[in-house]
Backbone bond lengths (Angstrom), bond angles and torsions (degrees), N, CA, C in turn:
res aa  C-N    CA-C-N  psi(-1)  N-CA   C-N-CA  omega(-1)  CA-C   N-CA-C  phi
1 M - - - 1.452 - - 1.521 109.54 -
2 D 1.298 116.80 141.90 1.450 122.18 175.85 1.529 108.28 -89.58
3 H 1.317 116.46 120.75 1.468 120.57 -176.89 1.512 110.45 -94.47
4 R 1.323 114.66 134.80 1.449 119.51 -177.71 1.522 112.15 -87.90
5 Y 1.318 117.30 -39.28 1.456 118.83 -169.71 1.519 110.25 -154.64
6 Y 1.284 117.92 145.40 1.466 124.35 176.62 1.531 113.77 61.79
7 G 1.309 119.47 5.47 1.454 121.15 -178.86 1.522 113.12 67.95
8 L 1.333 117.41 24.72 1.469 122.10 -179.00 1.523 110.81 -97.58
9 P 1.333 115.72 156.65 1.474 117.77 170.45 1.531 109.11 -63.47
10 F 1.313 116.35 161.95 1.452 120.35 177.07 1.522 110.17 -58.59
11 L 1.313 116.91 150.81 1.455 121.53 179.06 1.526 110.92 -58.19
12 S 1.320 117.32 -36.46 1.465 120.00 178.91 1.533 110.84 -63.13
13 A 1.330 117.88 -34.97 1.465 120.79 177.38 1.524 110.20 -67.42
14 L 1.336 116.71 -39.84 1.464 120.49 178.14 1.527 110.60 -66.83
15 E 1.317 116.23 -34.84 1.466 120.44 176.54 1.532 110.20 -65.58
16 V 1.324 116.11 -40.76 1.470 120.24 178.82 1.532 110.22 -65.61
17 F 1.315 117.82 -34.34 1.469 119.71 175.01 1.526 111.29 -70.86
18 E 1.330 117.32 -43.71 1.463 121.78 -172.98 1.524 112.77 -63.48
19 A 1.314 118.08 -40.59 1.468 120.84 -176.43 1.534 112.56 -62.06
20 P 1.332 120.30 -52.48 1.467 117.73 178.13 1.534 112.91 -68.69
21 A 1.332 116.68 -28.05 1.468 119.12 177.38 1.532 109.91 -66.66
22 R 1.314 116.69 -38.04 1.476 121.52 179.30 1.517 111.32 -71.72
23 H 1.319 116.84 -44.30 1.465 121.45 -177.29 1.535 113.07 -84.76
24 L 1.332 116.44 -19.66 1.471 122.35 -170.07 1.526 110.11 52.65
25 S 1.327 113.95 40.86 1.462 120.80 -179.80 1.525 109.14 -158.25
26 F 1.327 116.46 124.43 1.460 120.13 174.82 1.522 110.49 -68.93
27 K 1.331 116.04 -34.62 1.466 120.51 -178.48 1.529 111.32 -64.62
28 L 1.342 117.35 -47.17 1.469 120.06 178.69 1.530 111.30 -66.77
29 A 1.324 116.36 -39.58 1.468 120.15 177.83 1.523 110.39 -63.36
30 A 1.317 116.41 -41.57 1.464 120.77 179.66 1.524 110.35 -62.27
31 S 1.317 116.35 -42.00 1.457 120.20 178.63 1.534 111.10 -63.36
32 E 1.316 116.38 -42.54 1.471 121.15 179.49 1.522 112.16 -64.00
33 L 1.329 116.19 -39.60 1.468 121.10 -175.20 1.528 113.20 -94.45
34 N 1.319 116.78 3.69 1.468 121.80 -178.35 1.532 111.98 57.58
35 L 1.324 114.77 44.81 1.455 122.68 175.82 1.521 107.63 -127.33
36 T 1.314 115.98 176.46 1.463 119.28 172.90 1.527 107.90 -94.85
37 A 1.319 116.07 161.12 1.465 120.63 177.62 1.529 110.59 -61.76
38 I 1.319 116.50 -34.55 1.471 120.35 178.87 1.527 110.43 -65.13
39 E 1.345 117.39 -41.76 1.467 120.70 177.74 1.528 110.94 -63.62
40 I 1.331 116.61 -39.46 1.465 120.20 177.13 1.529 109.53 -61.43
41 R 1.330 117.10 -47.89 1.469 120.80 179.48 1.528 111.37 -58.94
42 Q 1.337 116.61 -42.58 1.462 120.53 -179.76 1.530 110.82 -62.84
43 Q 1.329 116.67 -43.98 1.466 119.77 -179.14 1.531 111.26 -68.14
44 I 1.326 116.66 -36.78 1.468 120.08 176.16 1.524 109.77 -62.62
45 K 1.324 116.65 -41.08 1.471 121.45 178.61 1.534 110.51 -61.01
46 V 1.326 117.27 -41.70 1.472 121.04 177.80 1.536 110.23 -62.46
47 I 1.323 116.79 -43.95 1.470 120.75 179.18 1.529 110.32 -63.17
48 E 1.331 116.49 -45.53 1.467 120.10 179.66 1.532 111.20 -62.32
49 D 1.321 116.36 -41.42 1.478 119.77 178.65 1.522 110.33 -64.01
50 E 1.313 116.25 -40.89 1.461 119.84 -179.21 1.520 112.01 -67.27
51 L 1.327 116.37 -42.14 1.460 120.15 179.89 1.524 111.87 -77.05
52 G 1.329 116.84 -21.09 1.455 121.06 179.17 1.521 113.17 78.09
53 V 1.336 116.45 20.32 1.460 120.36 -178.80 1.520 109.03 -148.78
54 P 1.336 117.20 138.13 1.469 118.35 176.15 1.530 110.59 -71.54
55 L 1.329 115.79 145.23 1.464 121.59 -179.48 1.517 111.71 -110.95
56 F 1.329 116.40 -31.67 1.461 122.94 -177.73 1.517 110.19 -122.19
57 V 1.306 115.21 155.17 1.448 121.49 165.59 1.519 105.49 -118.71
58 I 1.330 115.86 131.99 1.466 121.48 -176.11 1.523 108.13 -114.67
59 I 1.317 115.50 121.53 1.460 121.61 178.21 1.520 106.64 -124.85
60 G 1.329 115.63 100.05 1.462 119.99 -176.38 1.516 110.07 63.48
61 A 1.322 116.80 -123.09 1.468 121.63 179.25 1.526 111.42 -90.26
62 D 1.340 117.24 -7.22 1.466 120.95 -178.12 1.525 111.10 -87.31
63 V 1.316 114.87 146.48 1.457 122.33 179.31 1.519 107.61 -129.40
64 A 1.321 116.30 136.18 1.460 120.39 176.78 1.522 108.53 -137.93
65 L 1.313 115.52 146.45 1.458 120.90 175.34 1.520 108.83 -83.74
66 I 1.320 116.27 140.88 1.456 119.83 171.48 1.525 107.06 -101.72
67 A 1.306 118.23 175.82 1.475 122.40 -169.48 1.536 114.33 -48.22
68 P 1.339 120.13 -51.73 1.473 118.31 179.72 1.529 112.27 -61.80
69 G 1.325 116.79 -36.62 1.464 121.31 177.97 1.512 111.53 -66.61
70 K 1.343 116.56 -40.05 1.469 120.65 177.33 1.523 110.97 -63.03
71 D 1.331 116.20 -43.28 1.469 120.50 179.06 1.530 111.30 -62.20
72 L 1.342 115.45 -47.99 1.460 120.14 -179.89 1.521 110.75 -62.24
73 Y 1.329 117.07 -43.95 1.464 120.18 -179.77 1.528 111.61 -62.58
74 A 1.323 117.45 -42.86 1.470 120.57 -179.94 1.529 110.61 -59.08
75 K 1.323 116.94 -43.73 1.471 120.67 179.66 1.526 110.98 -68.02
76 L 1.327 117.21 -45.45 1.467 120.46 -179.38 1.523 111.67 -63.72
77 A 1.321 117.40 -41.94 1.465 120.64 179.63 1.518 110.08 -60.88
78 S 1.330 116.91 -41.51 1.464 120.98 178.18 1.531 111.42 -64.95
79 I 1.318 115.89 -44.67 1.473 120.38 -179.49 1.526 110.48 -64.99
80 F 1.331 117.43 -45.41 1.463 120.51 179.95 1.530 110.66 -63.82
81 S 1.328 117.22 -38.32 1.466 120.94 179.05 1.531 110.89 -65.43
82 K 1.330 116.59 -44.59 1.472 120.42 178.75 1.528 110.88 -64.75
83 T 1.322 116.25 -39.70 1.465 120.25 177.77 1.523 110.48 -62.76
84 C 1.309 116.32 -41.88 1.464 121.02 177.72 1.525 110.65 -61.41
85 D 1.337 117.27 -42.64 1.465 121.33 178.65 1.529 111.12 -61.53
86 V 1.329 116.44 -43.93 1.473 120.51 179.86 1.522 110.25 -63.20
87 L 1.327 117.44 -46.03 1.461 120.60 -178.78 1.524 111.28 -65.93
88 T 1.332 117.42 -36.76 1.458 120.97 177.58 1.526 110.53 -64.77
89 S 1.337 117.16 -43.36 1.463 119.43 179.73 1.530 111.10 -68.72
90 M 1.339 116.89 -34.02 1.465 119.29 175.90 1.525 110.19 -64.54
91 N 1.316 116.56 -42.39 1.460 121.04 179.38 1.526 110.29 -63.24
92 A 1.334 117.02 -41.50 1.464 120.87 178.90 1.527 110.29 -63.84
93 A 1.335 117.05 -38.54 1.464 120.62 178.88 1.526 111.00 -65.79
94 V 1.327 116.57 -38.55 1.465 120.60 178.50 1.524 110.24 -65.55
95 V 1.341 116.19 -43.97 1.468 119.99 178.57 1.516 110.24 -61.57
96 L 1.343 116.75 -43.32 1.459 120.77 179.18 1.527 110.75 -63.99
97 A 1.323 117.11 -42.03 1.463 120.69 179.99 1.520 111.36 -64.27
98 C 1.315 117.29 -33.58 1.461 121.11 -179.92 1.529 111.60 -70.30
99 R 1.313 117.15 -19.26 1.460 120.26 179.77 1.520 112.08 -85.19
100 C 1.309 117.27 -10.44 1.462 120.42 -178.14 1.524 109.90 -83.83
101 V 1.302 115.16 136.88 1.453 121.46 177.03 1.518 107.21 -125.79
102 R 1.303 116.64 129.29 1.456 120.67 178.74 1.510 108.16 -124.81
103 V 1.305 115.23 130.34 1.456 121.02 179.26 1.519 107.63 -123.38
104 D 1.323 117.07 120.16 1.461 122.33 176.48 1.524 108.27 -105.11
105 L 1.308 115.78 126.00 1.456 120.66 -179.45 1.519 109.82 -124.54
106 A 1.311 116.31 126.93 1.455 120.98 179.60 1.534 110.86 -95.65
107 D 1.295 117.00 -27.60 1.454 122.15 -175.25 1.542 110.25 -88.09
108 A 1.330 117.56 125.60 1.467 122.10 -177.98 1.527 111.66 -65.06
109 R 1.329 117.25 -37.96 1.465 120.23 178.95 1.525 111.16 -62.72
110 T 1.323 116.11 -43.66 1.457 121.08 178.76 1.517 110.05 -63.66
111 C 1.318 116.23 -39.90 1.462 120.98 179.69 1.530 110.74 -62.31
112 R 1.338 117.61 -44.93 1.472 120.94 178.92 1.528 110.57 -63.16
113 A 1.317 117.24 -42.53 1.466 120.78 -179.20 1.523 110.67 -65.08
114 L 1.316 115.80 -40.97 1.457 119.02 179.73 1.528 111.01 -69.00
115 R 1.331 116.89 -40.22 1.460 120.84 -179.48 1.525 110.95 -58.80
116 Q 1.310 117.26 -35.08 1.464 121.15 179.96 1.528 111.00 -66.05
117 R 1.315 116.55 -30.93 1.465 120.50 -178.15 1.532 112.83 -98.04
118 W 1.326 116.63 -7.65 1.450 122.78 -172.51 1.528 113.03 -59.25
119 A 1.325 117.82 -48.88 1.466 121.31 -177.69 1.529 110.46 -60.91
120 S 1.317 116.98 -42.91 1.456 120.72 179.09 1.530 110.86 -64.67
121 F 1.326 116.40 -40.67 1.453 121.76 179.04 1.530 110.75 -59.89
122 F 1.346 116.87 -49.62 1.456 119.95 -178.91 1.523 112.12 -66.45
123 F 1.316 117.34 -37.22 1.462 120.13 178.26 1.524 110.10 -60.08
124 K 1.325 117.59 -47.57 1.462 121.19 179.64 1.529 111.67 -66.43
125 L 1.331 116.59 -38.99 1.454 120.82 179.74 1.523 110.76 -66.29
126 E 1.319 117.66 -42.48 1.465 121.00 178.16 1.521 111.11 -63.27
127 Q 1.323 117.22 -38.19 1.463 120.02 177.20 1.529 110.45 -64.47
128 R 1.311 116.84 -41.81 1.456 121.04 -179.32 1.529 112.00 -66.93
129 L 1.341 116.59 -42.21 1.459 120.80 -178.68 1.531 112.54 -79.24
130 G 1.315 116.27 -24.04 1.454 119.62 179.38 1.511 114.54 83.36
131 H 1.331 118.54 11.87 1.460 120.73 177.22 1.519 108.93 -153.42
132 A 1.325 114.55 161.87 1.473 120.34 -179.58 1.524 109.97 -70.84
133 I 1.311 114.64 149.91 1.460 121.35 179.01 1.509 108.29 -108.85
134 K 1.341 115.82 135.80 1.449 120.72 177.20 1.516 108.58 -71.27
135 R 1.321 115.48 126.28 1.476 119.50 -178.76 1.487 111.53 -110.48
C-alpha cells in the first residue's frame, strides 16, 4: 500500500479492519460496508501482511481478535468516537450559526421603522420556529 501520511494504512483499510473487529463477523462487516465476506477477508489479509502481525483468528465461521487486533481496535474505536463527537459539535455549531440573523442599519429613519415592526416580526418568527429567539 502507498501511504500518504504518518506511515499509516489508508483510512479505508482501517475502516475495513474496524467493522469486523466491532461485529466479530466478516459477514456483518461485509453487509455494513457493501462488500462480500471474501473481500473483507482479502483486505484484512493485506493489512495483516503490511503490519507484519495477525489481527484475527478465524475458526470456521467464527472470528476473534487476538492481542494486536484488540489493541488496534481499542485505539481505532476511541479515535472514531472522538472524531464523531467533533463532527457532531461542528454540525451543531453550523446549525446554531444559521439561526442567527444580524441586521445593520445606518439610517436612523430605517431603524425607527424597523423597530416598530420588530416585536411583530419576532413573535411570528418564534411561532414558526417553535422556540424563543435570543434577542
